[in-house]
C-alpha positions in Angstrom: 7.2 6.8 -3.8 4.4 9.3 -3.4 5.7 12.8 -3.2 5.5 14.7 0.1 5.1 11.6 2.3 8.6 10.1 2.4 7.2 6.5 1.9 4.8 4.2 3.6 1.7 2.6 2.3 -0.4 4.4 -0.2 -3.8 3.2 -1.0 -5.3 4.4 -4.3 -8.4 3.7 -6.4 -7.7 1.6 -9.4 -10.2 1.8 -12.3 -11.7 -1.7 -12.5 -11.8 -1.5 -16.3 -8.0 -1.2 -16.8 -6.2 -4.3 -18.0 -7.0 -7.6 -16.3 -7.2 -6.1 -12.8 -10.6 -7.1 -11.3 -9.8 -6.4 -7.7 -7.0 -4.8 -5.8 -3.4 -4.0 -6.9 -0.5 -4.2 -4.5 2.5 -2.2 -5.5 5.9 -2.0 -3.9 8.1 0.9 -5.0 11.2 -1.0 -4.0 11.1 -4.7 -4.7 14.4 -5.0 -2.7 12.6 -3.7 0.3 9.1 -5.3 0.1 9.6 -8.2 -2.2 7.0 -9.4 -4.8 6.8 -12.7 -3.0 5.8 -10.9 0.2 3.1 -9.1 -1.7 1.9 -12.3 -3.2 1.6 -13.7 0.3 -0.4 -10.6 1.4 -2.6 -11.0 -1.7 -3.3 -14.6 -0.8 -4.2 -13.5 2.8 -6.6 -10.8 1.4 -8.3 -13.3 -0.9 -8.7 -15.8 2.0 -10.0 -13.2 4.5 -12.1 -11.0 2.2 -12.8 -12.9 -1.0 -11.2 -10.0 -2.9 -8.5 -10.8 -5.5 -5.3 -8.7 -5.6 -2.6 -8.5 -8.2 1.1 -7.5 -7.7 3.0 -4.7 -9.5 6.4 -3.1 -9.1 8.9 -1.2 -11.1 12.5 -2.4 -11.3 14.7 -0.8 -8.7 17.8 1.1 -9.7 20.3 2.4 -7.2 20.3 2.0 -3.4 16.5 2.6 -3.0 16.8 3.7 0.6 13.8 5.5 2.0 12.9 6.8 5.4 9.6 4.8 5.4 8.7 1.5 3.9 6.5 2.0 0.9 3.5 -0.1 -0.1 0.8 1.2 -2.4 -2.7 -0.4 -2.5 -4.8 0.5 -5.5 -8.6 0.1 -4.9 -11.0 -1.1 -7.6 -13.0 2.1 -7.3 -13.5 5.1 -5.0 -16.8 3.5 -3.7 -14.7 0.7 -2.3 -13.9 3.1 0.6 -17.5 2.7 1.7 -17.5 -1.1 1.5 -17.1 -3.2 4.7 -14.3 -5.1 2.9 -12.3 -1.9 2.9 -12.1 -2.0 6.7 -11.0 -5.7 6.6 -8.4 -4.8 3.9 -7.0 -1.9 5.9 -6.7 -4.1 9.0 -4.8 -6.7 7.0 -2.5 -4.1 5.6 -1.9 -2.7 9.1 -1.0 -6.2 10.3 1.3 -6.8 7.3 3.2 -3.5 7.9 3.4 -4.0 11.7 5.0 -7.4 11.1 7.7 -5.7 9.0 9.0 -4.0 12.2 10.3 -7.5 13.1 12.7 -7.5 10.1 16.2 -6.2 10.9 16.1 -3.6 8.1 12.6 -2.3 9.1 12.7 -2.1 12.8 13.1 1.7 13.0 11.5 2.7 9.8 7.9 4.1 10.2 5.1 2.8 8.0 2.8 5.2 6.2 -0.6 4.4 4.7 -2.0 6.9 2.2 -5.6 6.5 0.8 -6.0 8.0 -2.7 -8.8 8.3 -5.1 -8.9 7.0 -8.6 -7.1 10.1 -9.9 -4.2 9.4 -7.5 -5.1 12.3 -5.1 -4.6 11.5 -1.4 -7.8 11.3 0.7 -6.4 10.0 4.0 -3.0 9.3 5.6 -2.1 7.0 8.5 1.3 6.4 10.1 2.4 3.4 12.2 5.6 4.0 14.3 6.0 0.6 16.0 4.8 -2.9 15.8 2.5 -2.3 18.8 1.5 1.2 17.7 -1.9 2.1 16.5 -2.3 3.8 13.1 -2.6 7.5 13.6 -4.5 9.6 11.0 -2.6 12.6 9.8 -4.2 15.9 8.7 -1.4 16.4 6.1 -2.3 15.5 2.5 0.0 14.9 -0.4 -0.4 17.2 -3.4 1.0 15.0 -6.2 -0.6 12.1 -8.1 1.0 8.8 -9.0 0.5 7.0 -12.3 -0.3 3.3 -12.4 2.5 0.8 -12.2 3.2 -2.1 -14.7 1.5 -5.4 -13.8 3.8 -8.3 -13.1 
């Protein structure tokens, strides 16, 4: 989980030269909450809609793993990706994915947060979705901590 935000979606730059990652990386911080299979389905939708490949990553969950927000981190191939038109398509797909999670019994009341980070893991923008019908609202708050890259799965 990204410090200072209590959960949600965090979008970060991912250096294109690291490992075999050529596109996006989708990370769940709690695979018991957002499963790797759900992320693989989102990755397939991103590929279909934008032509951009996405890999899936997560760390094994220990303990209850209960958070106030559902957490999804999207690592971007580069900071310049924010300027690309594919970024807007990607963000809309992620918004739709997280809105659909309000229909799940364990996610109905939990807000969804989207955090946009640079390639150093510093937060650039933050959005919050409070209901399935709600529009993402941009927050003026910014996290102060960085996250290290997760293991690929």
